[in-house]
N, C-alpha and C positions, 0 to 999 in steps of 0.2 A: 701384490696390489693392495694397498691400504685404503679403507674407508672412514668417512669421517661425518659424525652427527654430532648434533648438540641438543642438549637437554634445556629447557627454558621453563622458569617458572616466575610468575608475576604474585606480589604479595603486598598488602596494604600496610605491611610494618617490616621492621628490618627483622630477620629471623637467625637464629642459631646456626653457627658455622656446621658445629659438631652434628646436629640434627640433620642439615641439608646433604652431610656425607653419607649418612647412615642411608637415607632415603635413594641416593645415588646408587650407594653399594646394593640396597635391594634390586633396584633395575638391572644393573650389571650383572648380578648374580642371576636372575631370571633370564636374561639374554644369553647366558653360557650355561644355564642347566642343560640336562639331557645329554651330555657328552659333547655339547657344542663347545664348551671350555676346552675339551682336549684338541681341537684343531682351530681354535679361535682365540686371539687374546686381545684384551680392552683395556687400554689405558685412559685414565681420565685426568683433566685439568681444569680446575675452577677458573673463573674470571673476578675481579673484584664486582660485587653487588653495585648495581647503579641506582641511585636514588633518581626517580623521573619525577618526581614532586609528588604525584597522585600515588604512586606505589612504588615498590623496590623489584629490579629486574635482578635474576640469578641465571648463571650462563654456566655451563658444564660441557667441555669438549670432550667428545669420545672419539678415540681412534682405535679402529678395529682392525685387526690384522690376521689373515689366514696364515696359521703356523702349522697345519697338517699337510700331507702330502699334497703335490700339485694337482690342481683340478681346473677346469676350464674357467674363463670369466664368467659365463653364464651361470655356471653351478656356484661361483662366488657370489655373483649378484642376488641370485634366488636364495641363498643361505643369508646373505645381509640383509634383505628385504624382511625374511622371516624373523631374524633378531629384532628388527625395527618394531615389527608389528608386536613381539613379545613386550619389548620395552616399552612402547605405547601403553599398552594394558597395564603393565606393572606400575608405570609412573602415575597413571590416571588419578588414583586415590589420593595421591599427594599434590595433585595437580602440575605434575611435571608433564610436559609435551615435548615432542621430538621434532627437531627441524632437522632434515637432511642435507649433509654436504655433499659436494660431488666426489667420486673416488678418485684418488691419486695417489701417487707415489710420496708420501708425506715424510718430514722430520718429525721430533717428539713432538707432542702435542704443546702448545702455547696457549696462553691466555686470549681470550677473545675480547678485545675492546671495542664497545659499540659508540660508535661516535653520536655527538648531539643531534648533528644534521643528516636529515634523510637522504639518500641518493635521488637524482632525478630519474624518472620511470626509465623502463626499456624502451626506446622509441623504435627500436629495430623490430620487435617482436609486437608492438603494439597492435590492437585489431581495429580497423575501420570496415565496415560492412557495406561494400559498395554495391551489391547486388540484392536485391530486395528478395526477402525468403517468399516461397511459394507456400501461401496460405488457401489453395484451393483444395478442398476437402475432397473433390472427385468421388470416388468409391471407395476411398481408405476405410471408411468406419462402416461400410456394409457388412453386416453380420455380427454388429455389436448392439445389443437389443437393450432397450430401456435405459439408454445411458446418454440421451440428446441434451439433459441439463449439463451434466459433468463435461461433455465433449464441447458444448458451446461456451462455457464458464473459461476453459482452457485457450480454445480458439480466439475469443476476443481479447484475452490476455495478451496473447501473440500479435493480434492486430495491432493492439495499443503499442506493444512493444516496437513493431515495424515502423509505426507511424510517427512514433516518438524518437525516431532516429536513434533506436535501441538505447535510449535512457529510462524509459517508465517500464520498469520490471516490475510486474505483480506476480509473484512466483506462486506456483500450485501444487500442493500437496494432497494426492488421492488416498484414502484410507477405507479401511474394510477387511473383512474377513477373505483369506484366500480364495480364490475362484468367483471373485465378485467382478472382474473386468478391468482392475487396474492397470495391469500390465498389458493387457490388449490394446488400451486406450493409449497409453504411452508409446506402445510399438507402431499403432497407427499414426500416431502424430509423427514418429521418426520417419515413417515411409512416406508420409505426405510432404515433409520438409527435405527430404534426401539426406542421404549417409554424410555427404559434407557439410552439412549445416548442424549436426548433431553428434555431441560426445555423449556416449553411453557408458554409466558406470553402476559397478554392483557395489553397494556400500558395505556389504559383508566381507568382500575380499580387496577392496580399496583401502591402502593406508594412506595416511595425511602426506607421509614422503611420496608416496608414488602418486598422487593426486597434485602435488607441488611440481613433481618431474614432469608430468603430462602437461600442466598448464603452462610452468614456465619454459619448457624446452620446444614446444610446438610453435614452428614457425608462423602459422596462421590458425586461430582457435575457430571452433564453429559457435555460432550464436546462441544456441539452445544446448543446455545439460540436461540430461536425464538420469537419476538415480534411482535405483530399487532397493527397496527395504532399508530405508535409511535410519530406522530406528534398530536395527539388529547388529549395531558396532559400538565400540566402545567411543566415548566423547572424544579422546585425543585424536583419533581419527577423522573426526569431522570437525575439528575446529578451523581448520582453513576455510570452511564454507561461510563463517559468520563475516569475514571481511568480503568473501567473493560475492555474497548474495545481498549486503546492504548497500547504503548509498556511496561506500568506498569502492566497490567493485574491484578489487585489487587481490593479487596474493603476492605473499613476502616469504622470502626464505634466506636465512643466515648462510654467506658461502664462505668457502675456504678463505681463512686469512681474517674473517670477522666482518666482511662487507655485507651488503643486503641488496638481493635481489628483488625487485617489484615489478609489477606487470598489471595492466589495466584486463580485468576479464567480465566485461560487459556482457554477460550471459544470463538468458532468462532459463530458470529452473522448474523441470517438472519431476516431481516425487512421489514415491509410493511408500505407505507403510500400513502394516497389518495393526499394530498396536496403537492407535491414536493417543491413549493416555500416557504410555510410555515415551512416547514421541514430544509430546508436551513437558515433560520432564527433563529432558536431554539439555545440559547446561543450564539449568533452573528456567527453561524456557526460552532461552536465548535463541536458539535456532529456529524452533516455531515460530517465533516472532517474525523471522524473516518472509514466511509465507503468507501471502494477504488472503490466498483462498485456500481454505482446508476443506477438502469436498469427499463428502461420504459417499461410498460405493456401497449399497447394502446387498443383501443376497437377492437373487433373482427369485420373482413370483413362479408358482407352478406355470402359468401360462408362458413366461418368458424361457422358462427351462423346455417346454414344450417347442418353442421357436428353435433353441439352441441345438435340441435332440433332432430336429428335421434338418437342420443345417448338416450336422455330422452325419445322419443317415444319409441324406442326398449325396454328401461328398464322398462316401465310401460306396454309393452304389446299393445300400440296404434296403431295406423292408420297413417302410413307414409303420407299419402292424406292431412292430416292436415297443413304438414309442410309449402307448397308454400302460402296457402293463410294467414297462420300466419307470415310468412315472408313479404309477400306483406304489411300487414296492418301495421306492426312494422315499417318496413324500408321504405317502398315506401311511406305510407298514413302518419305514425306519425313521421317518421324520427328518430326513436328511436333504437340504436345499442346495448342496454342494455341486456345482455344473460338472465337475470333474469325476465326482462319484457317480452322477446320472448317466455321463457319457460313458463310462466304463460299464455301468451295469447293462445299457443299451446295446452296446456294440460288441460285448464278450456274450452275453446270453442269447442274442439274436433269436432264432426260430425256438429255442427251449424256452425263451420267455411266455410263448404263446400256449404251451401246455403245462407252465408252472414248474417245469423240474428245475429251471436256474434258480428260482426263486427259494425251492426246498434247498439247493446246493448252497446258496448263501447264507440261509437260515442256519444251516449246519454249522458254521464258523462264527455265527453271531449267534449264540444260545439263548440271547434274551428276545430275540425277535422270532415270530413266528409267522411263517408266509401265508397268506391269506388265499 
């Protein structure tokens, strides 16, 4: 089985062909490094550059063929996906992006010719949401403390999304250090809406090709997209989001033979990031501009930490007497306000916190901290 992909680059001026081939050679070399070239071959074929008026479009078709010993289709697909991920990272510095083609038994690579007319949208798989989303908050957000403003901002945007017949999309990204409740809020919205209404993606493990496969091949798309840690991946893997989240609300992919698949994706996006500064620099701010709401989630106060520990202690049938010494050690001695650390100290220290024995144990592995 052979796999096909297309490297695409847009430029405001006509570029030197030899430079383009050097850049493609670098991408292919990286894809076949670490022994992959022993079991995979890659053939390339450039198309003629296309002058679109405002810019030039460059396309290079890749045909990847497994030449090593026979392995299952699943293993081939997994290796191919990994090569695409590596190729996307390698091409990012020179502004090449990979558009995945469907796997096929293929002839020799042929030039891709992009027609001047765009195809009609895929009506068979376009999505209309006949059923209203469940916006009843119920008790889904119980146990998430001091985050009412963050929750209400997203909830009101979802309501506007529904009331606007899924056209008014005011995407929301939550940012803050780990342990600030971002993921808890996103998961609570997922439970509120129901699993059939939400598509969850982890940006760190989702390639552009993988996302396109999910969106284009799904018979019915859920109306809400949740993406975790969106700033922790290369730009090439995120470019599909630009057209998906703006007024175009669509995803495009070059198909075998040079055609173009295009599909409506009117989805409301909830995203999380740890480093908002880095996120705002992605694609020179183009991705961040798609998010109407950039919602800060600060670290919790000591009183909120107390509520969190009460919740966890009660959940495990523990003793609330552990909470005060755990907070005193974490916050007052160590200056730590990460809920995950506080929970670990409380639930691991248990009765030893009451005698100071556990605090002394932790101090031994943190030499700069002295237990009180």
